[in-house]
DSSP file (Angstrom, degrees, kcal/mol; ACC not computed):
  #  RESIDUE AA STRUCTURE BP1 BP2  ACC     N-H-->O    O-->H-N    N-H-->O    O-->H-N    TCO  KAPPA ALPHA  PHI   PSI    X-CA   Y-CA   Z-CA
    1    1 A G    >         0   0    0      0, 0.0     3,-2.2     0, 0.0     6,-0.0   0.000 360.0 360.0 360.0 170.0  -35.6   -3.0    1.3
    2    2 A P  T 3   +     0   0    0      0, 0.0     0, 0.0     0, 0.0     0, 0.0   0.725 360.0  55.4 -59.3 -23.7  -37.6   -4.1    4.3
    3    3 A D  T 3  S-     0   0    0      2,-0.0     0, 0.0     0, 0.0     0, 0.0   0.326 125.7-100.1 -91.8   4.0  -34.3   -3.7    6.4
    4    4 A G    <   +     0   0    0     -3,-2.2     2,-0.0     1,-0.3     0, 0.0   0.472  69.6 155.7  89.5   2.7  -33.9   -0.1    5.3
    5    5 A A        -     0   0    0      1,-0.0     2,-0.4    61,-0.0    -1,-0.3  -0.346  27.7-152.5 -64.5 142.4  -31.3   -0.9    2.7
    6    6 A V        -     0   0    0     -2,-0.0     2,-0.5     2,-0.0    59,-0.3  -0.952   4.5-155.5-119.4 140.3  -31.0    1.6   -0.2
    7    7 A Q        -     0   0    0     -2,-0.4     2,-0.3    57,-0.2    56,-0.1  -0.967   9.5-157.6-113.8 126.4  -29.8    1.0   -3.8
    8    8 A C  E     -A   62   0A   0     54,-0.9    54,-3.1    -2,-0.5     2,-0.4  -0.770   5.8-157.5 -99.5 149.0  -28.3    3.8   -5.8
    9    9 A Y  E     -A   61   0A   0     -2,-0.3     2,-0.4    52,-0.3    28,-0.0  -0.962   3.4-150.3-126.9 143.6  -28.2    3.8   -9.6
   10   10 A G  E     -A   60   0A   0     50,-2.7    50,-2.0    -2,-0.4     2,-0.1  -0.926  30.3-105.2-112.3 138.0  -25.9    5.7  -12.1
   11   11 A F  E     +A   59   0A   0     -2,-0.4    48,-0.3    48,-0.2     3,-0.1  -0.336  40.1 168.8 -60.3 135.7  -27.0    6.8  -15.5
   12   12 A T  E     -     0   0A   0     46,-2.8     2,-0.3     1,-0.4    47,-0.2   0.731  55.4 -31.4-116.6 -39.9  -25.5    4.6  -18.3
   13   13 A D  E     -A   58   0A   0     45,-1.0    45,-3.2     2,-0.0    -1,-0.4  -0.989  43.1-131.1-171.4 168.7  -27.3    5.5  -21.5
   14   14 A A  E     -A   57   0A   0     -2,-0.3     2,-0.4    43,-0.2    43,-0.2  -0.999  15.3-165.2-137.2 139.8  -30.4    6.6  -23.3
   15   15 A T  E     -A   56   0A   0     41,-2.1    41,-3.0    -2,-0.4     2,-0.5  -0.991   9.1-150.8-128.9 127.1  -32.1    5.1  -26.3
   16   16 A K  E     -A   55   0A   0     -2,-0.4     2,-0.4    39,-0.2    39,-0.2  -0.871  18.2-175.4 -98.7 125.3  -34.8    6.8  -28.4
   17   17 A I  E     -A   54   0A   0     37,-2.6    37,-2.5    -2,-0.5     2,-0.1  -0.971  24.4-127.9-124.6 130.0  -37.3    4.4  -30.0
   18   18 A A  E >>  -A   53   0A   0     -2,-0.4     4,-0.9    35,-0.2     3,-0.7  -0.498  24.7-125.4 -65.8 141.4  -40.1    5.3  -32.4
   19   19 A V  G >4 S+     0   0    0     33,-2.7     3,-0.8     1,-0.2    -1,-0.1   0.890 112.1  55.0 -55.6 -42.1  -43.4    3.8  -31.3
   20   20 A A  G 34 S+     0   0    0     32,-0.4    -1,-0.2     1,-0.2    33,-0.1   0.722 110.6  45.4 -65.9 -24.3  -43.8    2.1  -34.7
   21   21 A D  G <4 S+     0   0    0     -3,-0.7    -1,-0.2     2,-0.0    -2,-0.2   0.535  83.8 114.1 -95.3  -7.9  -40.4    0.5  -34.3
   22   22 A Y    <<  -     0   0    0     -4,-0.9     3,-0.0    -3,-0.8    -3,-0.0  -0.433  53.6-152.1 -69.4 132.5  -40.7   -0.8  -30.7
   23   23 A D    >   -     0   0    0     -2,-0.2     3,-2.4     1,-0.1     5,-0.3  -0.911   1.1-157.7-104.7 107.7  -40.7   -4.5  -30.4
   24   24 A P  T 3  S+     0   0    0      0, 0.0    -1,-0.1     0, 0.0     5,-0.1   0.708  91.3  61.7 -64.5 -15.7  -42.6   -5.4  -27.2
   25   25 A D  T 3  S+     0   0    0     -3,-0.0    -3,-0.0     2,-0.0    -2,-0.0   0.443  85.9 102.8 -85.9   0.0  -40.8   -8.8  -27.1
   26   26 A S  S <  S-     0   0    0     -3,-2.4     4,-0.4     1,-0.1     3,-0.3  -0.214  77.7-127.9 -73.7 172.1  -37.4   -7.0  -26.7
   27   27 A D  S    S+     0   0    0      1,-0.2    -1,-0.1     2,-0.1     7,-0.1   0.170  79.9 107.6-102.9  19.7  -35.6   -6.7  -23.4
   28   28 A L  S    S+     0   0    0     -5,-0.3    -1,-0.2     1,-0.1     3,-0.1   0.878  95.1  21.3 -66.8 -34.6  -35.2   -2.9  -23.8
   29   29 A M  S    S+     0   0    0      1,-0.3     2,-0.4    -3,-0.3    -1,-0.1   0.872 136.0  20.5 -98.8 -45.1  -37.8   -2.3  -21.1
   30   30 A V        +     0   0    0     -4,-0.4    -1,-0.3     0, 0.0     2,-0.3  -0.994  54.7 171.2-131.3 128.9  -38.0   -5.5  -19.1
   31   31 A D    >   -     0   0    0     -2,-0.4     3,-1.2    -3,-0.1     6,-0.1  -0.801   5.0-179.2-137.9  91.3  -35.3   -8.2  -18.9
   32   32 A F  T 3  S+     0   0    0     -2,-0.3    -1,-0.1     1,-0.3    -5,-0.0   0.722  85.2  46.4 -64.7 -21.8  -36.2  -10.8  -16.2
   33   33 A D  T 3  S+     0   0    0      2,-0.1    -1,-0.3     3,-0.0     2,-0.0   0.483  99.5  83.1-100.1  -0.6  -33.0  -12.7  -17.0
   34   34 A G  S <  S-     0   0    0     -3,-1.2     3,-0.1     1,-0.2    -3,-0.0  -0.132  90.7 -73.1 -92.0-172.6  -30.5   -9.8  -17.1
   35   35 A E        -     0   0    0      1,-0.1    -1,-0.2    -2,-0.0    -4,-0.1  -0.534  65.6 -81.0 -80.3 153.3  -28.6   -8.0  -14.5
   36   36 A P        +     0   0    0      0, 0.0     2,-0.3     0, 0.0    -1,-0.1  -0.245  63.6 158.4 -56.9 128.7  -30.5   -5.5  -12.2
   37   37 A R        -     0   0    0     23,-0.2     2,-0.4    -6,-0.1    23,-0.2  -0.941  34.9-130.1-142.5 164.4  -31.1   -2.1  -14.0
   38   38 A L  E     -B   59   0A   0     21,-2.8    21,-2.5    -2,-0.3     2,-0.4  -0.948  20.3-167.0-116.6 139.5  -33.5    0.8  -13.6
   39   39 A A  E     -B   58   0A   0     -2,-0.4     2,-0.5    19,-0.2    19,-0.2  -0.996   7.8-167.0-126.8 132.9  -35.3    2.3  -16.7
   40   40 A I  E     -B   57   0A   0     17,-2.2    17,-3.1    -2,-0.4     2,-0.4  -0.996  15.0-163.3-115.7 129.2  -37.1    5.6  -16.8
   41   41 A I  E     -B   56   0A   0     -2,-0.5     2,-0.4    15,-0.2    15,-0.2  -0.935   9.0-179.2-118.0 128.3  -39.3    5.9  -19.9
   42   42 A I  E     -B   55   0A   0     13,-2.1    13,-2.5    -2,-0.4     2,-0.2  -0.961  28.4-115.8-126.2 152.1  -40.7    9.1  -21.2
   43   43 A C  E     +B   54   0A   0     -2,-0.4     2,-0.3    11,-0.2    11,-0.2  -0.536  39.2 178.5 -79.3 148.3  -42.9    9.9  -24.1
   44   44 A W  E     +B   53   0A   0      9,-2.7     9,-2.1    -2,-0.2     8,-0.6  -0.965  44.5  41.9-148.5 160.5  -41.4   12.1  -26.8
   45   45 A D  E     -     0   0A   0     -2,-0.3     7,-2.2     7,-0.2     2,-0.4   0.989  63.8-159.9  64.8  61.6  -42.2   13.7  -30.1
   46   46 A F  E     -B   51   0A   0      5,-0.2     5,-0.2     1,-0.1    -1,-0.2  -0.586   8.2-166.1 -74.9 124.6  -45.7   14.9  -29.6
   47   47 A D        -     0   0    0      3,-2.8    -1,-0.1    -2,-0.4     4,-0.1   0.274  55.8 -89.5 -98.7  11.3  -47.4   15.4  -33.0
   48   48 A G  S    S+     0   0    0      2,-0.3     3,-0.1     1,-0.0    -2,-0.1   0.013 124.5  38.8 103.0 -25.6  -50.4   17.4  -31.6
   49   49 A T  S    S+     0   0    0      1,-0.4     2,-0.3     0, 0.0    -3,-0.1   0.658 122.2   0.7-122.6 -34.4  -52.5   14.2  -31.1
   50   50 A D  S    S-     0   0    0     -5,-0.1    -3,-2.8     0, 0.0     2,-0.5  -0.931  73.3 -94.3-152.6 171.0  -50.1   11.4  -29.8
   51   51 A W  E     - B   0  46A   0     -2,-0.3    -5,-0.2    -5,-0.2    -6,-0.2  -0.813  27.6-165.1 -92.2 124.2  -46.6   10.7  -28.8
   52   52 A D  E     +     0   0A   0     -7,-2.2   -33,-2.7    -8,-0.6   -32,-0.4   0.614  65.4  19.4 -91.8 -12.0  -44.5    9.2  -31.7
   53   53 A S  E     -AB  18  44A   0     -9,-2.1    -9,-2.7   -35,-0.3     2,-0.3  -0.931  60.5-137.4-147.6 174.9  -41.5    7.9  -29.6
   54   54 A R  E     -AB  17  43A   0    -37,-2.5   -37,-2.6    -2,-0.3     2,-0.5  -0.968  11.1-145.0-131.2 146.8  -40.2    6.9  -26.3
   55   55 A V  E     -AB  16  42A   0    -13,-2.5   -13,-2.1    -2,-0.3     2,-0.7  -0.979  12.0-156.9-115.5 122.0  -36.9    7.7  -24.6
   56   56 A F  E     -AB  15  41A   0    -41,-3.0   -41,-2.1    -2,-0.5     2,-0.5  -0.869   4.0-163.3 -97.3 108.9  -35.5    5.0  -22.4
   57   57 A F  E     -AB  14  40A   0    -17,-3.1   -17,-2.2    -2,-0.7     2,-0.3  -0.848  13.8-155.1 -93.9 124.4  -33.0    6.2  -19.8
   58   58 A H  E     -AB  13  39A   0    -45,-3.2   -46,-2.8    -2,-0.5   -45,-1.0  -0.793  12.9-176.1-107.5 144.5  -30.9    3.3  -18.3
   59   59 A F  E     -AB  11  38A   0    -21,-2.5   -21,-2.8    -2,-0.3   -48,-0.2  -0.999  11.2-152.0-138.9 136.4  -29.3    3.1  -15.0
   60   60 A D  E     -A   10   0A   0    -50,-2.0   -50,-2.7    -2,-0.3   -23,-0.2  -0.776  35.2 -96.9-102.5 151.3  -27.0    0.5  -13.4
   61   61 A P  E     -A    9   0A   0      0, 0.0     2,-0.4     0, 0.0   -52,-0.3  -0.402  40.4-172.3 -68.4 139.8  -26.7   -0.2   -9.7
   62   62 A I  E     -A    8   0A   0    -54,-3.1   -54,-0.9    -2,-0.1     0, 0.0  -0.991  52.7 -24.1-129.2 141.5  -23.7    1.6   -8.0
   63   63 A G        -     0   0    0     -2,-0.4     2,-0.3   -56,-0.1     3,-0.1  -0.199  69.1-164.9  60.7-153.4  -22.7    1.0   -4.4
   64   64 A G    >   -     0   0    0    -57,-0.1     3,-0.7     1,-0.1   -57,-0.2  -0.893  40.8 -66.0 154.0-179.2  -25.3   -0.2   -2.1
   65   65 A A  T 3  S+     0   0    0    -59,-0.3    -1,-0.1    -2,-0.3   -58,-0.1   0.802 128.3  54.5 -66.5 -29.0  -26.0   -0.6    1.7
   66   66 A E  T 3         0   0    0      1,-0.2    -1,-0.2    -3,-0.1    -3,-0.0   0.656 360.0 360.0 -82.9 -12.4  -23.3   -3.2    2.0
   67   67 A D    <         0   0    0     -3,-0.7    -1,-0.2     0, 0.0    -2,-0.1   0.453 360.0 360.0 -79.5 360.0  -20.5   -0.9    0.5
């Protein structure tokens, strides 16, 4: 944050989703109403031309500057 506060995150789970099955209206990647989380998304299953799936690695906040 602007005051130098740092937030740490701990890994909670990973979800692999085929591109063909991904619902862009889901809250898998972005959930503005949910609790704070971090998601790292990588492409997976390269078929020689394109990536057929994504892996979503989810992290929840742990500790924080005030702890």
